[in-house]
NUMIMAR-470879 format. One record per residue (C-alpha): residue in three letters; x, y, z. Coordinates in steps of 0.1 Angstrom, whole numbers, plus 5000, padded with zeros to 4 digits. Example, Ala and Ser with C-alpha at 12.3 -4.5 7.8 and 13.67 -1.06 7.14 Angstrom:
// residues 2
@rest:ALA&u:5123&v:4955&w:5078
@rest:SER&u:5137&v:4989&w:5071
// end
This chain:
// residues 355
@rest:MET&u:3757&v:3252&w:4492
@rest:PRO&u:3769&v:3288&w:4495
@rest:LEU&u:3745&v:3309&w:4516
@rest:ILE&u:3730&v:3342&w:4505
@rest:ALA&u:3713&v:3366&w:4528
@rest:PRO&u:3675&v:3373&w:4521
@rest:HIS&u:3681&v:3410&w:4516
@rest:LEU&u:3707&v:3403&w:4489
@rest:THR&u:3682&v:3380&w:4471
@rest:ASN&u:3656&v:3407&w:4473
@rest:TYR&u:3680&v:3433&w:4460
@rest:ARG&u:3688&v:3410&w:4430
@rest:LEU&u:3651&v:3405&w:4423
@rest:ARG&u:3645&v:3443&w:4423
@rest:ARG&u:3675&v:3448&w:4401
@rest:ALA&u:3662&v:3423&w:4375
@rest:GLU&u:3628&v:3438&w:4377
@rest:LYS&u:3642&v:3473&w:4371
@rest:LEU&u:3662&v:3460&w:4340
@rest:ALA&u:3631&v:3443&w:4326
@rest:GLY&u:3610&v:3475&w:4332
@rest:ARG&u:3635&v:3494&w:4310
@rest:GLY&u:3629&v:3470&w:4282
@rest:GLU&u:3662&v:3451&w:4288
@rest:ARG&u:3646&v:3417&w:4293
@rest:GLU&u:3675&v:3396&w:4281
@rest:ARG&u:3699&v:3416&w:4302
@rest:ALA&u:3677&v:3409&w:4332
@rest:ILE&u:3676&v:3372&w:4324
@rest:ASP&u:3714&v:3372&w:4321
@rest:TYR&u:3717&v:3390&w:4354
@rest:LEU&u:3696&v:3365&w:4373
@rest:LEU&u:3713&v:3335&w:4357
@rest:THR&u:3748&v:3349&w:4364
@rest:ARG&u:3741&v:3361&w:4400
@rest:ASN&u:3724&v:3328&w:4410
@rest:ALA&u:3752&v:3306&w:4396
@rest:GLY&u:3762&v:3281&w:4424
@rest:ARG&u:3737&v:3296&w:4449
@rest:ASN&u:3705&v:3278&w:4440
@rest:ARG&u:3680&v:3303&w:4453
@rest:ALA&u:3644&v:3293&w:4445
@rest:ALA&u:3632&v:3329&w:4444
@rest:LEU&u:3658&v:3339&w:4418
@rest:GLU&u:3652&v:3307&w:4397
@rest:ARG&u:3614&v:3313&w:4397
@rest:ALA&u:3619&v:3349&w:4387
@rest:LEU&u:3642&v:3337&w:4359
@rest:VAL&u:3614&v:3314&w:4345
@rest:ASP&u:3589&v:3343&w:4347
@rest:LEU&u:3612&v:3366&w:4328
@rest:LEU&u:3619&v:3340&w:4301
@rest:LEU&u:3581&v:3336&w:4296
@rest:ASP&u:3572&v:3373&w:4300
@rest:GLY&u:3569&v:3388&w:4266
@rest:GLU&u:3573&v:3378&w:4230
@rest:THR&u:3605&v:3374&w:4211
@rest:GLU&u:3601&v:3391&w:4177
@rest:THR&u:3602&v:3363&w:4153
@rest:GLY&u:3586&v:3353&w:4120
@rest:THR&u:3583&v:3327&w:4093
@rest:GLY&u:3610&v:3321&w:4068
@rest:ARG&u:3645&v:3308&w:4064
@rest:ARG&u:3677&v:3326&w:4056
@rest:GLU&u:3702&v:3312&w:4031
@rest:ARG&u:3727&v:3290&w:4048
@rest:ALA&u:3764&v:3297&w:4046
@rest:ALA&u:3783&v:3274&w:4022
@rest:THR&u:3799&v:3243&w:4038
@rest:THR&u:3831&v:3224&w:4030
@rest:ASP&u:3825&v:3189&w:4017
@rest:VAL&u:3842&v:3170&w:4045
@rest:LEU&u:3818&v:3142&w:4054
@rest:THR&u:3814&v:3109&w:4035
@rest:VAL&u:3779&v:3097&w:4042
@rest:ALA&u:3771&v:3062&w:4031
@rest:PRO&u:3734&v:3054&w:4023
@rest:GLY&u:3716&v:3041&w:4054
@rest:GLU&u:3741&v:3055&w:4079
@rest:ILE&u:3740&v:3083&w:4104
@rest:PRO&u:3771&v:3103&w:4101
@rest:GLU&u:3793&v:3105&w:4133
@rest:VAL&u:3821&v:3129&w:4144
@rest:PRO&u:3841&v:3132&w:4176
@rest:ALA&u:3836&v:3164&w:4196
@rest:ALA&u:3870&v:3176&w:4184
@rest:GLY&u:3857&v:3175&w:4148
@rest:PHE&u:3824&v:3192&w:4155
@rest:SER&u:3814&v:3226&w:4141
@rest:ALA&u:3784&v:3244&w:4127
@rest:GLY&u:3797&v:3237&w:4092
@rest:VAL&u:3799&v:3200&w:4098
@rest:LEU&u:3764&v:3201&w:4113
@rest:ARG&u:3749&v:3219&w:4083
@rest:GLU&u:3765&v:3194&w:4059
@rest:ALA&u:3753&v:3164&w:4079
@rest:ILE&u:3718&v:3176&w:4082
@rest:GLY&u:3717&v:3185&w:4045
@rest:LYS&u:3730&v:3151&w:4034
@rest:ALA&u:3716&v:3127&w:4059
@rest:GLY&u:3691&v:3146&w:4081
@rest:HIS&u:3711&v:3136&w:4113
@rest:LEU&u:3744&v:3139&w:4130
@rest:ILE&u:3758&v:3121&w:4161
@rest:VAL&u:3786&v:3138&w:4180
@rest:ARG&u:3805&v:3115&w:4203
@rest:GLY&u:3817&v:3128&w:4237
@rest:LEU&u:3804&v:3163&w:4232
@rest:PHE&u:3795&v:3168&w:4269
@rest:ALA&u:3815&v:3161&w:4301
@rest:GLY&u:3803&v:3133&w:4324
@rest:GLY&u:3798&v:3156&w:4354
@rest:ASP&u:3776&v:3180&w:4335
@rest:VAL&u:3755&v:3151&w:4322
@rest:ALA&u:3751&v:3137&w:4357
@rest:ARG&u:3739&v:3170&w:4370
@rest:LEU&u:3712&v:3172&w:4343
@rest:ARG&u:3702&v:3136&w:4350
@rest:ASP&u:3697&v:3146&w:4386
@rest:CYS&u:3676&v:3175&w:4375
@rest:VAL&u:3653&v:3151&w:4356
@rest:ASP&u:3647&v:3130&w:4387
@rest:HIS&u:3641&v:3159&w:4410
@rest:ALA&u:3618&v:3178&w:4386
@rest:LEU&u:3596&v:3148&w:4378
@rest:GLY&u:3595&v:3137&w:4414
@rest:SER&u:3585&v:3172&w:4426
@rest:ARG&u:3558&v:3175&w:4400
@rest:TYR&u:3545&v:3140&w:4410
@rest:GLU&u:3544&v:3149&w:4447
@rest:SER&u:3526&v:3182&w:4441
@rest:THR&u:3500&v:3169&w:4416
@rest:SER&u:3493&v:3136&w:4433
@rest:ASN&u:3485&v:3155&w:4465
@rest:GLU&u:3465&v:3181&w:4446
@rest:ARG&u:3484&v:3209&w:4462
@rest:ALA&u:3501&v:3239&w:4447
@rest:PRO&u:3539&v:3237&w:4448
@rest:SER&u:3554&v:3255&w:4479
@rest:ASP&u:3569&v:3289&w:4473
@rest:ASP&u:3603&v:3275&w:4481
@rest:ASP&u:3601&v:3245&w:4458
@rest:PRO&u:3628&v:3250&w:4431
@rest:TRP&u:3620&v:3219&w:4411
@rest:TYR&u:3584&v:3224&w:4400
@rest:TYR&u:3567&v:3257&w:4393
@rest:PRO&u:3539&v:3259&w:4366
@rest:SER&u:3544&v:3296&w:4360
@rest:PRO&u:3512&v:3316&w:4353
@rest:LYS&u:3530&v:3333&w:4325
@rest:PHE&u:3532&v:3300&w:4305
@rest:PRO&u:3514&v:3303&w:4272
@rest:GLY&u:3484&v:3279&w:4273
@rest:ILE&u:3482&v:3247&w:4294
@rest:HIS&u:3511&v:3229&w:4309
@rest:GLU&u:3500&v:3194&w:4302
@rest:SER&u:3515&v:3173&w:4275
@rest:TYR&u:3495&v:3155&w:4248
@rest:SER&u:3499&v:3121&w:4264
@rest:GLN&u:3489&v:3134&w:4298
@rest:LEU&u:3457&v:3149&w:4284
@rest:ALA&u:3448&v:3120&w:4262
@rest:HIS&u:3454&v:3091&w:4286
@rest:ARG&u:3455&v:3090&w:4324
@rest:LYS&u:3453&v:3128&w:4330
@rest:THR&u:3478&v:3123&w:4359
@rest:PHE&u:3515&v:3128&w:4362
@rest:ALA&u:3540&v:3101&w:4372
@rest:ARG&u:3576&v:3101&w:4383
@rest:THR&u:3585&v:3091&w:4348
@rest:GLY&u:3576&v:3104&w:4313
@rest:SER&u:3583&v:3139&w:4301
@rest:MET&u:3582&v:3174&w:4315
@rest:MET&u:3588&v:3208&w:4299
@rest:VAL&u:3621&v:3222&w:4312
@rest:VAL&u:3606&v:3256&w:4318
@rest:ASP&u:3582&v:3240&w:4344
@rest:SER&u:3613&v:3234&w:4366
@rest:PRO&u:3631&v:3266&w:4377
@rest:ARG&u:3662&v:3248&w:4389
@rest:GLY&u:3662&v:3226&w:4358
@rest:THR&u:3658&v:3257&w:4336
@rest:SER&u:3687&v:3275&w:4353
@rest:ALA&u:3709&v:3244&w:4351
@rest:THR&u:3701&v:3237&w:4314
@rest:LEU&u:3707&v:3273&w:4304
@rest:ALA&u:3741&v:3272&w:4322
@rest:PHE&u:3748&v:3239&w:4304
@rest:PHE&u:3741&v:3256&w:4270
@rest:ARG&u:3764&v:3284&w:4279
@rest:ARG&u:3792&v:3261&w:4289
@rest:TYR&u:3791&v:3244&w:4255
@rest:GLY&u:3785&v:3275&w:4233
@rest:MET&u:3751&v:3266&w:4220
@rest:LYS&u:3742&v:3302&w:4213
@rest:SER&u:3772&v:3307&w:4191
@rest:LEU&u:3767&v:3272&w:4174
@rest:LEU&u:3731&v:3280&w:4166
@rest:ARG&u:3739&v:3314&w:4152
@rest:ASP&u:3765&v:3299&w:4129
@rest:TYR&u:3742&v:3270&w:4119
@rest:PHE&u:3711&v:3291&w:4112
@rest:GLY&u:3729&v:3322&w:4099
@rest:GLU&u:3710&v:3342&w:4125
@rest:PRO&u:3702&v:3339&w:4163
@rest:GLY&u:3684&v:3308&w:4175
@rest:VAL&u:3656&v:3307&w:4201
@rest:ILE&u:3643&v:3279&w:4223
@rest:ALA&u:3610&v:3262&w:4214
@rest:THR&u:3590&v:3267&w:4246
@rest:ARG&u:3568&v:3236&w:4245
@rest:LYS&u:3594&v:3213&w:4229
@rest:TRP&u:3622&v:3218&w:4255
@rest:THR&u:3618&v:3187&w:4276
@rest:PHE&u:3633&v:3164&w:4302
@rest:ARG&u:3625&v:3128&w:4295
@rest:LEU&u:3626&v:3096&w:4316
@rest:VAL&u:3615&v:3064&w:4299
@rest:GLU&u:3610&v:3036&w:4324
@rest:ALA&u:3620&v:3002&w:4310
@rest:LYS&u:3595&v:2983&w:4331
@rest:GLN&u:3567&v:3000&w:4313
@rest:ILE&u:3577&v:2983&w:4281
@rest:LYS&u:3556&v:2952&w:4278
@rest:ARG&u:3561&v:2921&w:4258
@rest:ASN&u:3552&v:2925&w:4221
@rest:TRP&u:3545&v:2962&w:4225
@rest:ILE&u:3564&v:2987&w:4205
@rest:GLY&u:3556&v:3021&w:4217
@rest:GLY&u:3563&v:3056&w:4204
@rest:GLY&u:3547&v:3062&w:4171
@rest:TRP&u:3568&v:3072&w:4140
@rest:HIS&u:3565&v:3109&w:4134
@rest:GLN&u:3583&v:3141&w:4121
@rest:ASP&u:3582&v:3170&w:4145
@rest:GLY&u:3576&v:3193&w:4116
@rest:GLN&u:3540&v:3180&w:4114
@rest:PHE&u:3533&v:3195&w:4148
@rest:MET&u:3552&v:3228&w:4143
@rest:GLY&u:3534&v:3241&w:4113
@rest:ALA&u:3545&v:3255&w:4080
@rest:GLY&u:3575&v:3278&w:4075
@rest:VAL&u:3595&v:3266&w:4105
@rest:ASP&u:3633&v:3264&w:4105
@rest:ALA&u:3642&v:3240&w:4134
@rest:LEU&u:3670&v:3219&w:4149
@rest:ASN&u:3668&v:3194&w:4177
@rest:LEU&u:3695&v:3186&w:4202
@rest:TRP&u:3687&v:3151&w:4217
@rest:ALA&u:3712&v:3145&w:4245
@rest:PRO&u:3711&v:3111&w:4261
@rest:LEU&u:3719&v:3113&w:4298
@rest:SER&u:3724&v:3076&w:4303
@rest:ASP&u:3736&v:3046&w:4282
@rest:CYS&u:3708&v:3036&w:4258
@rest:GLY&u:3701&v:3020&w:4224
@rest:ASP&u:3717&v:2991&w:4207
@rest:GLY&u:3738&v:2968&w:4230
@rest:THR&u:3724&v:2983&w:4262
@rest:ASP&u:3695&v:2975&w:4286
@rest:ALA&u:3678&v:3009&w:4281
@rest:PRO&u:3656&v:3020&w:4252
@rest:GLY&u:3671&v:3046&w:4228
@rest:ILE&u:3657&v:3063&w:4198
@rest:ALA&u:3648&v:3047&w:4164
@rest:LEU&u:3657&v:3066&w:4133
@rest:LEU&u:3652&v:3062&w:4096
@rest:PRO&u:3687&v:3072&w:4084
@rest:ARG&u:3679&v:3093&w:4054
@rest:ARG&u:3672&v:3129&w:4044
@rest:PHE&u:3636&v:3141&w:4040
@rest:ASN&u:3628&v:3176&w:4028
@rest:GLU&u:3590&v:3176&w:4035
@rest:VAL&u:3564&v:3164&w:4059
@rest:LEU&u:3553&v:3129&w:4050
@rest:GLU&u:3517&v:3117&w:4049
@rest:PHE&u:3505&v:3107&w:4084
@rest:GLY&u:3474&v:3091&w:4099
@rest:THR&u:3472&v:3067&w:4070
@rest:HIS&u:3490&v:3034&w:4058
@rest:GLY&u:3479&v:3015&w:4089
@rest:ALA&u:3485&v:3042&w:4115
@rest:ASN&u:3464&v:3036&w:4146
@rest:VAL&u:3464&v:3073&w:4157
@rest:ASP&u:3460&v:3103&w:4135
@rest:TRP&u:3495&v:3118&w:4141
@rest:MET&u:3515&v:3087&w:4133
@rest:VAL&u:3533&v:3080&w:4101
@rest:GLY&u:3518&v:3046&w:4093
@rest:PRO&u:3539&v:3014&w:4096
@rest:GLU&u:3532&v:3005&w:4060
@rest:LEU&u:3547&v:3037&w:4047
@rest:VAL&u:3577&v:3034&w:4071
@rest:LYS&u:3583&v:2998&w:4059
@rest:GLU&u:3583&v:3011&w:4023
@rest:LEU&u:3606&v:3039&w:4031
@rest:ALA&u:3630&v:3016&w:4050
@rest:ARG&u:3634&v:2992&w:4021
@rest:ASP&u:3667&v:3008&w:4010
@rest:THR&u:3676&v:3024&w:4044
@rest:PRO&u:3667&v:3001&w:4073
@rest:VAL&u:3658&v:3016&w:4107
@rest:VAL&u:3687&v:3021&w:4131
@rest:THR&u:3687&v:3025&w:4169
@rest:PRO&u:3722&v:3038&w:4176
@rest:HIS&u:3741&v:3031&w:4208
@rest:PHE&u:3746&v:3062&w:4229
@rest:GLU&u:3767&v:3069&w:4260
@rest:PRO&u:3762&v:3098&w:4284
@rest:GLY&u:3778&v:3129&w:4268
@rest:ASP&u:3770&v:3120&w:4232
@rest:ALA&u:3746&v:3142&w:4212
@rest:LEU&u:3722&v:3136&w:4184
@rest:PHE&u:3711&v:3165&w:4161
@rest:PHE&u:3683&v:3164&w:4136
@rest:ASP&u:3658&v:3188&w:4120
@rest:GLN&u:3620&v:3189&w:4118
@rest:PHE&u:3619&v:3164&w:4089
@rest:SER&u:3636&v:3135&w:4107
@rest:LEU&u:3614&v:3104&w:4108
@rest:HIS&u:3619&v:3088&w:4142
@rest:ARG&u:3602&v:3073&w:4173
@rest:SER&u:3612&v:3062&w:4208
@rest:GLY&u:3634&v:3031&w:4206
@rest:HIS&u:3611&v:3009&w:4227
@rest:VAL&u:3618&v:2971&w:4224
@rest:PRO&u:3609&v:2943&w:4247
@rest:GLY&u:3635&v:2930&w:4272
@rest:LYS&u:3650&v:2963&w:4283
@rest:ARG&u:3655&v:2967&w:4320
@rest:ARG&u:3670&v:3001&w:4327
@rest:ASN&u:3656&v:3036&w:4325
@rest:ARG&u:3666&v:3060&w:4298
@rest:TYR&u:3672&v:3097&w:4306
@rest:ALA&u:3674&v:3124&w:4280
@rest:LEU&u:3673&v:3162&w:4275
@rest:GLU&u:3655&v:3172&w:4243
@rest:SER&u:3659&v:3208&w:4231
@rest:TRP&u:3643&v:3221&w:4200
@rest:PHE&u:3655&v:3254&w:4186
@rest:TYR&u:3641&v:3277&w:4159
@rest:SER&u:3659&v:3302&w:4138
@rest:HIS&u:3649&v:3338&w:4148
@rest:SER&u:3630&v:3343&w:4116
@rest:GLY&u:3616&v:3307&w:4113
@rest:THR&u:3595&v:3300&w:4143
@rest:GLY&u:3563&v:3295&w:4125
@rest:GLY&u:3545&v:3316&w:4151
@rest:ASN&u:3552&v:3291&w:4179
@rest:ALA&u:3560&v:3302&w:4215
@rest:VAL&u:3597&v:3307&w:4220
@rest:LEU&u:3622&v:3316&w:4248
@rest:PRO&u:3654&v:3337&w:4243
@rest:LEU&u:3686&v:3318&w:4243
@rest:VAL&u:3709&v:3339&w:4266
// end
């Protein structure tokens, strides 16, 4: 790891602070991200997180008219459209979401980049577990877990609050709670042109959904016989009215059909509204009930696609899906889940700038 003198780190922190003080927050974020590339300085990474969280991005509720798309995809009923990375574009993405609600892009990300993010998931979850299980604050030089005081609201997830009220080495973790994970993921987005892709897809700049930007590690040994976990849901039911959203679900390990790791289960059809939830046999109030899912799946049966590291799945807030838990799986499943809003369609939710 390249070394950097403490005085140079301090200079860069002061420089970023000066830029932010002049109202140039995104320039300050870019400065820290660029200057820390390859250096892995915890102080710079924590400052990056604080800057991302410090201040509101001007956003609103609404949706701009999408650009017209060329009719290039043939989508059969009950299928998720797929394209290779070479055939992927914002126009193809708009068409696929409009027709089928989903798009799989095969081989979009390089193996080395995926492996680095998978390591981030392990380190971040492990550091959070060590800190919270010992009931101690993370050390000042811990780059992997840092619950910034600038975070809007509480850091805990729904499942953590509702069940054990403790953290484990598996589960989910907001990316912004890991400074090094945040830095690595933003660099990953830059490498693959996500800012440009989202601008072209939305017709305006995109922003990151703060609370729905997550590292995920599903441990197969937690899946017990005859237990199917992960309730059916649409993320739009949690986001509120007026949102304009897109999810990048990036598997970081082999998963789904034909593998030993749980994937993601999808109803392969387009929805244009939030469905009724908490009824039709639902055992928790946020689930779309199994009776309604069964009815909806009559003509388009549920699919659990096979994914390899480097593939990408895109869907919007109306996708009906759940974690692909089935008995008999023996390997962990890693994923990066990144929800984005259009600049004018955040629904008032907390957001981070995409730099």
